[in-house]
N, C-alpha and C positions, 0 to 999 in steps of 0.2 A: 656462213655458219661457223662458229668456233667450237672445236671439240677439245675436251680435256685429254691430256696425255696420261693422266693417272686416274684410276678408278675412284669413284666416290666412296665406295665401301670395299672391304677386303673380299667380299663374295663376288663383287662385280668385276668382270674382266674387261679390258679394253678390246673392243670388237675388231677395229681396223687400226693397224699401225699408222702413225702419222708419217708424212713424207719426211725424209731425212733433214731437209733444210728447215722444216717447221719444228723439229724436235731438238731440244738443247742437248748438249753433251752431258749435263747433269742428269737429265731424265733418262738418257740411254744408260748411264752408269748405274743409276738406281735400279732400272729394270734388269740389267745384267747381274748386279749383286743379288737381287731377289731370286732370280732364276738359279744362280750359282748356289745359294744357300739351300734352295729347294732340292737340288741334286744330292746334297749331303745328308739331308734329313727326310724322314718319312712322317707323314701325318697319320696318327693313330686315332681312329674315330670310335673304337670299341674298347672299353676298359679290360675286357677279357684278353686282349692282345698284349697288354703291358706285362712286363716281367713280374711286377708286384704292384698292388694297389693299396693305398693307405687312405682309409675313410676317416674323416674327422669324428664321426659318431662313435668309432671304435676306440678312440683315445681316452685315457683316463682324464677326467676333468678335475684336476687337483691343482694346487698352487704352483707346482713345479712344471706343469704343462699349461700353456695358455694359447688360445687361438682366437682370432678375430671371428671365426665362425660361431663362437659361443656367446658373443655379446654384440651390442650395437655401437661400441666405442672405437671401432676401427678407424684409423686415420691413414690416408694414402701414404705410402712409403714405409709403413710398419710391416714387420714380417707377419705372415699368416699363421705361423706356428713357432712358438718358443718353448724349448724343452731344456730344462736345467739339468746339468750333470748331477747324478745322485751321489751324495756323500753319506755313507752308511755309518750310523752311530755304533759305538762299541757297547756291548752289554754292560750293565752296572756290575761292579764287583760284589760278589755275594759275601755275606758275613763268614768269617773263618769257621765258626762253629757248625754251620750247616754243610760244609764241603764234604765230610765223610758220609753224610746222610742223603746226598743227592747225586744224580748222574751229571757230572760237570760238562760232559760233551753235549748232552741234551740241553743244558742250561745256556749254551752258546748259540743254539738254534732258535730262530724266531718262529714260534708256533703259536696257534691260538690259545693253547692251554700250557700253563707253566708245569714243568716236570714236578712230580710229587716226591715227597720225602720217602725214603725207605723206612719200612716199619721196624727193621732191625739191622744192625751192622755188627761186624766182628772187629774188635780192637784188641791190641796186645794187653795182657794183664800185667800192669806195672808193679803189682804187689807180689807177684810170684818170684820165688827164688830160682835163679837160673845160673848155669855155669858161664864162664867168660866167653865161650864160643857158641853159646846157645841163644836162640831167640825165645822171647817169652811166649807162653801159650796164648792163643786167641780166645777171648770170651765174648759171648753174644750180649749186645746191649740193645734194649728195646726202646723205641721212640717214646713210649708212654712213661718211661723212667726219666726222660729229659725234656721237661716242658719248656726249658729255655731255648731249645733248638726249634721247637714249634713256634715259639714267640718270635724268634729272629726271622724265621721263614715268613711269617705273616707280615712283619714289618718290611721285609725285602720285596715281597710280592708286587705291590703297586708300582714300584719303580721298574721292575722287570717287565710287567705287563705293558707299561707305557713305552718302554724301549721296543718290545716285540711288535706292538701295533705300528709304531713309526717305521721300524725296519721293514715290516711287511708292506706298508704303504709305498715306501721307496722301491722295494723290490717289484711291486706291481708296475710302477712307472718304468723301471729298467727292463722288465720283461715284455713290455708292450712291443708290438710289432715294429714301431718306428725306430727303436734302437737298432734293429737289424738294418735299417736304412741309413745308419750314421754316416756312411761315405757320401750320401746324397743330401744330407741335412746339415745345417749349421747348428751345432749344439752350443749352448751358452753355459757359463759357470754361474 
């Protein structure tokens, strides 16, 4: 009767060791290496025991994140997960005439709603006579008196909304839990 020195499957263990003269040096080396590796690592059979768990279903399914788990086109040797580094676009430059009428800090934040124009602002009265060391007095200007500002805002709005939507999409990818795993993942440009 001929017995195999190696198990037929990983779950099957060799029941009886072969006699030394029947066992080759290569087989003994392979067994030694397997047992040596087993000493340095532990098999975790329950996901609750992992430091962190990353579920493919929790990842955003966008063009910058691709996984073989989401389609049937996986080829052997391809990575299971590809995450592209996020490059955030700059907000579009607003027209100069709306700058005094809008919160410029809020304009640089990607939010679902674009900041609204102020209904009134205070500007220096350039027609007032003032001394050499004096500042001109401020006078209130109403938005309703400046329809050109409202028009510039309306023309600027679509570009800002497109930027904001793209920025928020990229932010969702960056904030996903797998970017916290970046030391364990290979991120691509």
